[in-house]
VOMIMAR-57503 format. One record per atom (N, C-alpha, C, O, CB): residue number from 1; residue in three letters; atom name; x negated, y, z. Coordinates in nm, 2 decimals, always signed. Glycine has a CB too. Layout:
N
> selum;zalo;paza;u;v;w
> NUM;ALA;CA;X;Y;Z
...
% end
This chain:
87
> selum;zalo;paza;u;v;w
> 1;UNK;N;-7.26;+15.08;+10.88
> 1;UNK;CA;-7.40;+15.07;+10.91
> 1;UNK;C;-7.42;+15.05;+11.06
> 1;UNK;O;-7.34;+15.09;+11.14
> 1;UNK;CB;-7.46;+15.21;+10.87
> 2;UNK;N;-7.52;+14.97;+11.09
> 2;UNK;CA;-7.54;+14.93;+11.23
> 2;UNK;C;-7.64;+15.02;+11.29
> 2;UNK;O;-7.73;+15.09;+11.23
> 2;UNK;CB;-7.59;+14.79;+11.24
> 3;UNK;N;-7.63;+15.03;+11.42
> 3;UNK;CA;-7.73;+15.11;+11.50
> 3;UNK;C;-7.86;+15.03;+11.50
> 3;UNK;O;-7.86;+14.91;+11.48
> 3;UNK;CB;-7.68;+15.14;+11.64
> 4;UNK;N;-7.97;+15.10;+11.52
> 4;UNK;CA;-8.10;+15.03;+11.52
> 4;UNK;C;-8.10;+14.94;+11.64
> 4;UNK;O;-8.06;+14.97;+11.75
> 4;UNK;CB;-8.21;+15.14;+11.53
> 5;UNK;N;-8.15;+14.82;+11.62
> 5;UNK;CA;-8.16;+14.72;+11.72
> 5;UNK;C;-8.03;+14.63;+11.74
> 5;UNK;O;-8.03;+14.54;+11.82
> 5;UNK;CB;-8.19;+14.78;+11.85
> 6;UNK;N;-7.93;+14.65;+11.65
> 6;UNK;CA;-7.81;+14.57;+11.66
> 6;UNK;C;-7.80;+14.49;+11.53
> 6;UNK;O;-7.87;+14.51;+11.43
> 6;UNK;CB;-7.69;+14.66;+11.68
> 7;UNK;N;-7.72;+14.38;+11.54
> 7;UNK;CA;-7.70;+14.29;+11.43
> 7;UNK;C;-7.56;+14.31;+11.37
> 7;UNK;O;-7.47;+14.32;+11.45
> 7;UNK;CB;-7.72;+14.14;+11.48
> 8;UNK;N;-7.56;+14.32;+11.24
> 8;UNK;CA;-7.42;+14.34;+11.18
> 8;UNK;C;-7.34;+14.21;+11.20
> 8;UNK;O;-7.40;+14.10;+11.22
> 8;UNK;CB;-7.44;+14.38;+11.03
> 9;UNK;N;-7.21;+14.22;+11.19
> 9;UNK;CA;-7.12;+14.11;+11.20
> 9;UNK;C;-7.15;+14.00;+11.09
> 9;UNK;O;-7.15;+13.88;+11.12
> 9;UNK;CB;-6.97;+14.15;+11.19
> 10;UNK;N;-7.17;+14.05;+10.97
> 10;UNK;CA;-7.20;+13.95;+10.86
> 10;UNK;C;-7.33;+13.88;+10.88
> 10;UNK;O;-7.33;+13.76;+10.85
> 10;UNK;CB;-7.20;+14.03;+10.72
> 11;UNK;N;-7.43;+13.94;+10.93
> 11;UNK;CA;-7.55;+13.87;+10.96
> 11;UNK;C;-7.53;+13.77;+11.07
> 11;UNK;O;-7.59;+13.66;+11.06
> 11;UNK;CB;-7.66;+13.97;+11.00
> 12;UNK;N;-7.45;+13.80;+11.17
> 12;UNK;CA;-7.42;+13.71;+11.27
> 12;UNK;C;-7.35;+13.59;+11.22
> 12;UNK;O;-7.37;+13.47;+11.26
> 12;UNK;CB;-7.34;+13.78;+11.38
> 13;UNK;N;-7.25;+13.61;+11.13
> 13;UNK;CA;-7.17;+13.50;+11.08
> 13;UNK;C;-7.26;+13.41;+10.99
> 13;UNK;O;-7.24;+13.29;+11.00
> 13;UNK;CB;-7.05;+13.56;+10.99
> 14;UNK;N;-7.35;+13.47;+10.91
> 14;UNK;CA;-7.44;+13.39;+10.83
> 14;UNK;C;-7.53;+13.30;+10.92
> 14;UNK;O;-7.55;+13.19;+10.89
> 14;UNK;CB;-7.53;+13.48;+10.74
> 15;UNK;N;-7.57;+13.36;+11.03
> 15;UNK;CA;-7.66;+13.29;+11.12
> 15;UNK;C;-7.58;+13.17;+11.19
> 15;UNK;O;-7.63;+13.06;+11.20
> 15;UNK;CB;-7.71;+13.38;+11.24
> 16;UNK;N;-7.45;+13.19;+11.23
> 16;UNK;CA;-7.37;+13.09;+11.28
> 16;UNK;C;-7.35;+12.98;+11.18
> 16;UNK;O;-7.35;+12.86;+11.22
> 16;UNK;CB;-7.24;+13.15;+11.33
> 17;UNK;N;-7.32;+13.01;+11.06
> 17;UNK;CA;-7.30;+12.91;+10.95
> 17;UNK;C;-7.43;+12.83;+10.93
> 17;UNK;O;-7.42;+12.71;+10.91
> 17;UNK;CB;-7.26;+12.98;+10.82
> 18;UNK;N;-7.54;+12.90;+10.94
> 18;UNK;CA;-7.67;+12.83;+10.92
> 18;UNK;C;-7.69;+12.73;+11.04
> 18;UNK;O;-7.73;+12.61;+11.01
> 18;UNK;CB;-7.79;+12.93;+10.92
> 19;UNK;N;-7.66;+12.77;+11.16
> 19;UNK;CA;-7.67;+12.68;+11.27
> 19;UNK;C;-7.58;+12.56;+11.26
> 19;UNK;O;-7.62;+12.44;+11.28
> 19;UNK;CB;-7.64;+12.75;+11.40
> 20;UNK;N;-7.46;+12.58;+11.22
> 20;UNK;CA;-7.36;+12.47;+11.20
> 20;UNK;C;-7.41;+12.38;+11.08
> 20;UNK;O;-7.40;+12.26;+11.10
> 20;UNK;CB;-7.22;+12.53;+11.16
> 21;UNK;N;-7.46;+12.43;+10.98
> 21;UNK;CA;-7.51;+12.35;+10.87
> 21;UNK;C;-7.63;+12.26;+10.91
> 21;UNK;O;-7.63;+12.15;+10.88
> 21;UNK;CB;-7.56;+12.44;+10.75
> 22;UNK;N;-7.72;+12.32;+10.99
> 22;UNK;CA;-7.84;+12.24;+11.03
> 22;UNK;C;-7.79;+12.13;+11.13
> 22;UNK;O;-7.85;+12.02;+11.13
> 22;UNK;CB;-7.94;+12.33;+11.10
> 23;UNK;N;-7.69;+12.15;+11.21
> 23;UNK;CA;-7.63;+12.05;+11.30
> 23;UNK;C;-7.57;+11.94;+11.22
> 23;UNK;O;-7.59;+11.82;+11.25
> 23;UNK;CB;-7.53;+12.11;+11.40
> 24;UNK;N;-7.50;+11.98;+11.11
> 24;UNK;CA;-7.43;+11.87;+11.03
> 24;UNK;C;-7.54;+11.79;+10.95
> 24;UNK;O;-7.52;+11.67;+10.93
> 24;UNK;CB;-7.34;+11.94;+10.93
> 25;UNK;N;-7.65;+11.86;+10.91
> 25;UNK;CA;-7.75;+11.79;+10.84
> 25;UNK;C;-7.82;+11.69;+10.93
> 25;UNK;O;-7.85;+11.58;+10.89
> 25;UNK;CB;-7.86;+11.89;+10.78
> 26;UNK;N;-7.84;+11.73;+11.06
> 26;UNK;CA;-7.90;+11.64;+11.15
> 26;UNK;C;-7.81;+11.52;+11.18
> 26;UNK;O;-7.86;+11.40;+11.19
> 26;UNK;CB;-7.94;+11.71;+11.28
> 27;UNK;N;-7.68;+11.54;+11.19
> 27;UNK;CA;-7.59;+11.44;+11.21
> 27;UNK;C;-7.58;+11.34;+11.09
> 27;UNK;O;-7.57;+11.22;+11.10
> 27;UNK;CB;-7.44;+11.49;+11.24
> 28;UNK;N;-7.59;+11.40;+10.97
> 28;UNK;CA;-7.59;+11.32;+10.85
> 28;UNK;C;-7.71;+11.23;+10.84
> 28;UNK;O;-7.70;+11.12;+10.80
> 28;UNK;CB;-7.58;+11.41;+10.73
> 29;UNK;N;-7.83;+11.29;+10.88
> 29;UNK;CA;-7.95;+11.21;+10.88
> 29;UNK;C;-7.94;+11.09;+10.98
> 29;UNK;O;-7.98;+10.98;+10.96
> 29;UNK;CB;-8.07;+11.29;+10.92
> 30;UNK;N;-7.88;+11.12;+11.10
> 30;UNK;CA;-7.86;+11.01;+11.20
> 30;UNK;C;-7.77;+10.90;+11.15
> 30;UNK;O;-7.80;+10.79;+11.17
> 30;UNK;CB;-7.80;+11.07;+11.33
> 31;UNK;N;-7.66;+10.94;+11.08
> 31;UNK;CA;-7.57;+10.84;+11.03
> 31;UNK;C;-7.64;+10.76;+10.92
> 31;UNK;O;-7.62;+10.64;+10.91
> 31;UNK;CB;-7.44;+10.91;+10.97
> 32;UNK;N;-7.71;+10.83;+10.83
> 32;UNK;CA;-7.78;+10.76;+10.72
> 32;UNK;C;-7.88;+10.66;+10.78
> 32;UNK;O;-7.90;+10.55;+10.73
> 32;UNK;CB;-7.85;+10.86;+10.63
> 33;UNK;N;-7.96;+10.71;+10.88
> 33;UNK;CA;-8.06;+10.62;+10.95
> 33;UNK;C;-7.99;+10.50;+11.01
> 33;UNK;O;-8.04;+10.38;+11.00
> 33;UNK;CB;-8.13;+10.70;+11.06
> 34;UNK;N;-7.87;+10.52;+11.07
> 34;UNK;CA;-7.80;+10.41;+11.13
> 34;UNK;C;-7.75;+10.31;+11.03
> 34;UNK;O;-7.76;+10.19;+11.05
> 34;UNK;CB;-7.68;+10.46;+11.21
> 35;UNK;N;-7.70;+10.36;+10.91
> 35;UNK;CA;-7.66;+10.27;+10.81
> 35;UNK;C;-7.77;+10.19;+10.74
> 35;UNK;O;-7.76;+10.07;+10.72
> 35;UNK;CB;-7.58;+10.35;+10.70
> 36;UNK;N;-7.88;+10.26;+10.72
> 36;UNK;CA;-8.00;+10.19;+10.66
> 36;UNK;C;-8.05;+10.09;+10.76
> 36;UNK;O;-8.09;+9.98;+10.72
> 36;UNK;CB;-8.11;+10.29;+10.63
> 37;UNK;N;-8.06;+10.12;+10.89
> 37;UNK;CA;-8.10;+10.02;+10.99
> 37;UNK;C;-8.01;+9.90;+11.00
> 37;UNK;O;-8.06;+9.79;+11.01
> 37;UNK;CB;-8.11;+10.09;+11.12
> 38;UNK;N;-7.88;+9.92;+10.99
> 38;UNK;CA;-7.79;+9.81;+10.99
> 38;UNK;C;-7.80;+9.72;+10.87
> 38;UNK;O;-7.80;+9.60;+10.88
> 38;UNK;CB;-7.64;+9.87;+11.00
> 39;UNK;N;-7.83;+9.79;+10.75
> 39;UNK;CA;-7.85;+9.71;+10.63
> 39;UNK;C;-7.97;+9.63;+10.64
> 39;UNK;O;-7.97;+9.51;+10.60
> 39;UNK;CB;-7.85;+9.80;+10.51
> 40;UNK;N;-8.08;+9.69;+10.69
> 40;UNK;CA;-8.20;+9.61;+10.70
> 40;UNK;C;-8.19;+9.50;+10.80
> 40;UNK;O;-8.24;+9.39;+10.78
> 40;UNK;CB;-8.32;+9.71;+10.74
> 41;UNK;N;-8.12;+9.52;+10.91
> 41;UNK;CA;-8.10;+9.42;+11.01
> 41;UNK;C;-8.01;+9.31;+10.95
> 41;UNK;O;-8.04;+9.19;+10.98
> 41;UNK;CB;-8.03;+9.48;+11.13
> 42;UNK;N;-7.91;+9.34;+10.88
> 42;UNK;CA;-7.83;+9.24;+10.82
> 42;UNK;C;-7.91;+9.15;+10.72
> 42;UNK;O;-7.89;+9.03;+10.71
> 42;UNK;CB;-7.70;+9.30;+10.75
> 43;UNK;N;-7.99;+9.22;+10.64
> 43;UNK;CA;-8.07;+9.15;+10.54
> 43;UNK;C;-8.17;+9.05;+10.61
> 43;UNK;O;-8.19;+8.94;+10.57
> 43;UNK;CB;-8.15;+9.25;+10.45
> 44;UNK;N;-8.23;+9.10;+10.72
> 44;UNK;CA;-8.33;+9.02;+10.79
> 44;UNK;C;-8.26;+8.90;+10.86
> 44;UNK;O;-8.31;+8.79;+10.86
> 44;UNK;CB;-8.40;+9.10;+10.90
> 45;UNK;N;-8.14;+8.93;+10.92
> 45;UNK;CA;-8.06;+8.82;+10.98
> 45;UNK;C;-8.02;+8.72;+10.88
> 45;UNK;O;-8.03;+8.60;+10.91
> 45;UNK;CB;-7.94;+8.88;+11.04
> 46;UNK;N;-7.98;+8.76;+10.76
> 46;UNK;CA;-7.95;+8.66;+10.65
> 46;UNK;C;-8.07;+8.58;+10.61
> 46;UNK;O;-8.06;+8.46;+10.60
> 46;UNK;CB;-7.89;+8.74;+10.53
> 47;UNK;N;-8.18;+8.65;+10.60
> 47;UNK;CA;-8.30;+8.58;+10.55
> 47;UNK;C;-8.35;+8.48;+10.66
> 47;UNK;O;-8.39;+8.37;+10.62
> 47;UNK;CB;-8.41;+8.68;+10.52
> 48;UNK;N;-8.34;+8.52;+10.78
> 48;UNK;CA;-8.38;+8.42;+10.89
> 48;UNK;C;-8.29;+8.31;+10.91
> 48;UNK;O;-8.32;+8.20;+10.96
> 48;UNK;CB;-8.41;+8.50;+11.02
> 49;UNK;N;-8.16;+8.33;+10.88
> 49;UNK;CA;-8.06;+8.23;+10.90
> 49;UNK;C;-8.05;+8.12;+10.79
> 49;UNK;O;-8.00;+8.01;+10.82
> 49;UNK;CB;-7.92;+8.29;+10.92
> 50;UNK;N;-8.11;+8.15;+10.68
> 50;UNK;CA;-8.10;+8.06;+10.57
> 50;UNK;C;-8.22;+7.96;+10.58
> 50;UNK;O;-8.32;+7.98;+10.65
> 50;UNK;CB;-8.11;+8.13;+10.43
> 51;UNK;N;-8.21;+7.85;+10.51
> 51;UNK;CA;-8.32;+7.75;+10.51
> 51;UNK;C;-8.44;+7.80;+10.43
> 51;UNK;O;-8.43;+7.90;+10.36
> 51;UNK;CB;-8.27;+7.62;+10.45
> 52;UNK;N;-8.55;+7.74;+10.45
> 52;UNK;CA;-8.68;+7.78;+10.40
> 52;UNK;C;-8.67;+7.79;+10.24
> 52;UNK;O;-8.72;+7.89;+10.19
> 52;UNK;CB;-8.79;+7.69;+10.44
> 53;UNK;N;-8.62;+7.69;+10.18
> 53;UNK;CA;-8.62;+7.69;+10.03
> 53;UNK;C;-8.53;+7.81;+9.97
> 53;UNK;O;-8.58;+7.88;+9.88
> 53;UNK;CB;-8.56;+7.56;+9.98
> 54;UNK;N;-8.42;+7.83;+10.03
> 54;UNK;CA;-8.33;+7.94;+9.99
> 54;UNK;C;-8.39;+8.07;+10.02
> 54;UNK;O;-8.39;+8.16;+9.93
> 54;UNK;CB;-8.19;+7.93;+10.06
> 55;UNK;N;-8.46;+8.08;+10.13
> 55;UNK;CA;-8.53;+8.21;+10.17
> 55;UNK;C;-8.64;+8.24;+10.07
> 55;UNK;O;-8.66;+8.35;+10.02
> 55;UNK;CB;-8.59;+8.20;+10.31
> 56;UNK;N;-8.72;+8.14;+10.03
> 56;UNK;CA;-8.83;+8.16;+9.93
> 56;UNK;C;-8.77;+8.20;+9.79
> 56;UNK;O;-8.83;+8.28;+9.73
> 56;UNK;CB;-8.91;+8.03;+9.92
> 57;UNK;N;-8.66;+8.14;+9.75
> 57;UNK;CA;-8.60;+8.17;+9.63
> 57;UNK;C;-8.55;+8.32;+9.63
> 57;UNK;O;-8.57;+8.40;+9.54
> 57;UNK;CB;-8.48;+8.08;+9.60
> 58;UNK;N;-8.49;+8.36;+9.74
> 58;UNK;CA;-8.44;+8.49;+9.76
> 58;UNK;C;-8.55;+8.59;+9.76
> 58;UNK;O;-8.55;+8.70;+9.69
> 58;UNK;CB;-8.36;+8.51;+9.89
> 59;UNK;N;-8.66;+8.56;+9.83
> 59;UNK;CA;-8.78;+8.65;+9.83
> 59;UNK;C;-8.84;+8.66;+9.69
> 59;UNK;O;-8.89;+8.77;+9.65
> 59;UNK;CB;-8.88;+8.60;+9.93
> 60;UNK;N;-8.85;+8.55;+9.62
> 60;UNK;CA;-8.90;+8.56;+9.49
> 60;UNK;C;-8.82;+8.65;+9.40
> 60;UNK;O;-8.87;+8.72;+9.32
> 60;UNK;CB;-8.91;+8.41;+9.43
> 61;UNK;N;-8.69;+8.63;+9.41
> 61;UNK;CA;-8.60;+8.72;+9.33
> 61;UNK;C;-8.61;+8.87;+9.37
> 61;UNK;O;-8.61;+8.95;+9.28
> 61;UNK;CB;-8.45;+8.68;+9.35
> 62;UNK;N;-8.63;+8.90;+9.49
> 62;UNK;CA;-8.65;+9.03;+9.54
> 62;UNK;C;-8.78;+9.09;+9.48
> 62;UNK;O;-8.78;+9.20;+9.44
> 62;UNK;CB;-8.64;+9.04;+9.69
> 63;UNK;N;-8.88;+9.01;+9.49
> 63;UNK;CA;-9.01;+9.05;+9.44
> 63;UNK;C;-9.01;+9.08;+9.29
> 63;UNK;O;-9.06;+9.17;+9.24
> 63;UNK;CB;-9.12;+8.94;+9.47
> 64;UNK;N;-8.94;+8.99;+9.21
> 64;UNK;CA;-8.92;+9.01;+9.07
> 64;UNK;C;-8.85;+9.14;+9.04
> 64;UNK;O;-8.89;+9.22;+8.95
> 64;UNK;CB;-8.85;+8.89;+9.01
> 65;UNK;N;-8.74;+9.16;+9.11
> 65;UNK;CA;-8.66;+9.29;+9.09
> 65;UNK;C;-8.75;+9.41;+9.13
> 65;UNK;O;-8.74;+9.51;+9.06
> 65;UNK;CB;-8.53;+9.29;+9.17
> 66;UNK;N;-8.82;+9.40;+9.23
> 66;UNK;CA;-8.91;+9.51;+9.27
> 66;UNK;C;-9.01;+9.54;+9.17
> 66;UNK;O;-9.04;+9.65;+9.13
> 66;UNK;CB;-8.97;+9.48;+9.41
> 67;UNK;N;-9.08;+9.43;+9.12
> 67;UNK;CA;-9.18;+9.45;+9.01
> 67;UNK;C;-9.12;+9.51;+8.89
> 67;UNK;O;-9.18;+9.59;+8.82
> 67;UNK;CB;-9.25;+9.32;+8.98
> 68;UNK;N;-9.00;+9.46;+8.85
> 68;UNK;CA;-8.93;+9.52;+8.73
> 68;UNK;C;-8.91;+9.67;+8.75
> 68;UNK;O;-8.93;+9.75;+8.66
> 68;UNK;CB;-8.80;+9.45;+8.70
> 69;UNK;N;-8.86;+9.71;+8.87
> 69;UNK;CA;-8.83;+9.85;+8.90
> 69;UNK;C;-8.96;+9.93;+8.90
> 69;UNK;O;-8.96;+10.04;+8.85
> 69;UNK;CB;-8.76;+9.86;+9.04
> 70;UNK;N;-9.06;+9.87;+8.95
> 70;UNK;CA;-9.19;+9.94;+8.95
> 70;UNK;C;-9.25;+9.96;+8.81
> 70;UNK;O;-9.30;+10.07;+8.78
> 70;UNK;CB;-9.30;+9.85;+9.03
> 71;UNK;N;-9.23;+9.86;+8.72
> 71;UNK;CA;-9.28;+9.88;+8.59
> 71;UNK;C;-9.20;+9.98;+8.51
> 71;UNK;O;-9.25;+10.06;+8.43
> 71;UNK;CB;-9.28;+9.75;+8.51
> 72;UNK;N;-9.06;+9.98;+8.54
> 72;UNK;CA;-8.98;+10.08;+8.47
> 72;UNK;C;-9.01;+10.22;+8.52
> 72;UNK;O;-9.02;+10.32;+8.44
> 72;UNK;CB;-8.83;+10.05;+8.50
> 73;UNK;N;-9.04;+10.24;+8.65
> 73;UNK;CA;-9.08;+10.37;+8.70
> 73;UNK;C;-9.21;+10.42;+8.64
> 73;UNK;O;-9.23;+10.54;+8.61
> 73;UNK;CB;-9.08;+10.37;+8.85
> 74;UNK;N;-9.31;+10.32;+8.63
> 74;UNK;CA;-9.43;+10.36;+8.57
> 74;UNK;C;-9.42;+10.40;+8.43
> 74;UNK;O;-9.48;+10.50;+8.38
> 74;UNK;CB;-9.53;+10.24;+8.58
> 75;UNK;N;-9.34;+10.33;+8.35
> 75;UNK;CA;-9.31;+10.37;+8.21
> 75;UNK;C;-9.25;+10.50;+8.20
> 75;UNK;O;-9.29;+10.58;+8.12
> 75;UNK;CB;-9.22;+10.26;+8.15
> 76;UNK;N;-9.14;+10.53;+8.28
> 76;UNK;CA;-9.07;+10.66;+8.28
> 76;UNK;C;-9.17;+10.77;+8.32
> 76;UNK;O;-9.16;+10.88;+8.26
> 76;UNK;CB;-8.95;+10.66;+8.37
> 77;UNK;N;-9.25;+10.75;+8.42
> 77;UNK;CA;-9.35;+10.85;+8.46
> 77;UNK;C;-9.45;+10.88;+8.35
> 77;UNK;O;-9.48;+11.00;+8.34
> 77;UNK;CB;-9.42;+10.81;+8.59
> 78;UNK;N;-9.49;+10.78;+8.28
> 78;UNK;CA;-9.59;+10.81;+8.17
> 78;UNK;C;-9.52;+10.88;+8.06
> 78;UNK;O;-9.58;+10.97;+8.00
> 78;UNK;CB;-9.64;+10.67;+8.12
> 79;UNK;N;-9.39;+10.85;+8.03
> 79;UNK;CA;-9.32;+10.92;+7.93
> 79;UNK;C;-9.29;+11.06;+7.97
> 79;UNK;O;-9.31;+11.16;+7.89
> 79;UNK;CB;-9.18;+10.85;+7.90
> 80;UNK;N;-9.26;+11.09;+8.09
> 80;UNK;CA;-9.24;+11.22;+8.14
> 80;UNK;C;-9.37;+11.30;+8.14
> 80;UNK;O;-9.37;+11.42;+8.10
> 80;UNK;CB;-9.19;+11.22;+8.29
> 81;UNK;N;-9.48;+11.24;+8.18
> 81;UNK;CA;-9.61;+11.31;+8.17
> 81;UNK;C;-9.64;+11.34;+8.03
> 81;UNK;O;-9.69;+11.46;+8.00
> 81;UNK;CB;-9.72;+11.22;+8.23
> 82;UNK;N;-9.62;+11.25;+7.93
> 82;UNK;CA;-9.65;+11.29;+7.79
> 82;UNK;C;-9.56;+11.40;+7.74
> 82;UNK;O;-9.60;+11.49;+7.67
> 82;UNK;CB;-9.63;+11.16;+7.70
> 83;UNK;N;-9.43;+11.40;+7.78
> 83;UNK;CA;-9.34;+11.51;+7.74
> 83;UNK;C;-9.38;+11.64;+7.80
> 83;UNK;O;-9.38;+11.74;+7.73
> 83;UNK;CB;-9.20;+11.48;+7.79
> 84;UNK;N;-9.43;+11.64;+7.92
> 84;UNK;CA;-9.48;+11.76;+7.98
> 84;UNK;C;-9.60;+11.82;+7.91
> 84;UNK;O;-9.61;+11.94;+7.88
> 84;UNK;CB;-9.51;+11.74;+8.13
> 85;UNK;N;-9.70;+11.73;+7.88
> 85;UNK;CA;-9.82;+11.78;+7.82
> 85;UNK;C;-9.81;+11.81;+7.67
> 85;UNK;O;-9.88;+11.89;+7.62
> 85;UNK;CB;-9.93;+11.67;+7.84
> 86;UNK;N;-9.71;+11.75;+7.61
> 86;UNK;CA;-9.68;+11.78;+7.47
> 86;UNK;C;-9.59;+11.89;+7.44
> 86;UNK;O;-9.57;+11.93;+7.33
> 86;UNK;CB;-9.63;+11.65;+7.40
> 87;UNK;N;-9.53;+11.94;+7.55
> 87;UNK;CA;-9.43;+12.05;+7.53
> 87;UNK;C;-9.50;+12.19;+7.51
> 87;UNK;O;-9.43;+12.29;+7.49
> 87;UNK;CB;-9.35;+12.07;+7.65
% end
């Protein structure tokens, strides 16, 4: 048992682990941001380096894939909403 106004060793250890975890989480976010930025930069560099016709074809393909993904997500969200309300 601890004296009043003191912190037990286990509480201190938990606090130190929490601090270390938050530092690692921040480092992980920084690395993820760096990787995402590099991917976006590479994609933009590729798009700007290609000729206009190829770029338009690539953008059309990206738009099609995005629209397909959007429609699938809308369909899944409607199904999930129906499942929730019918449960």
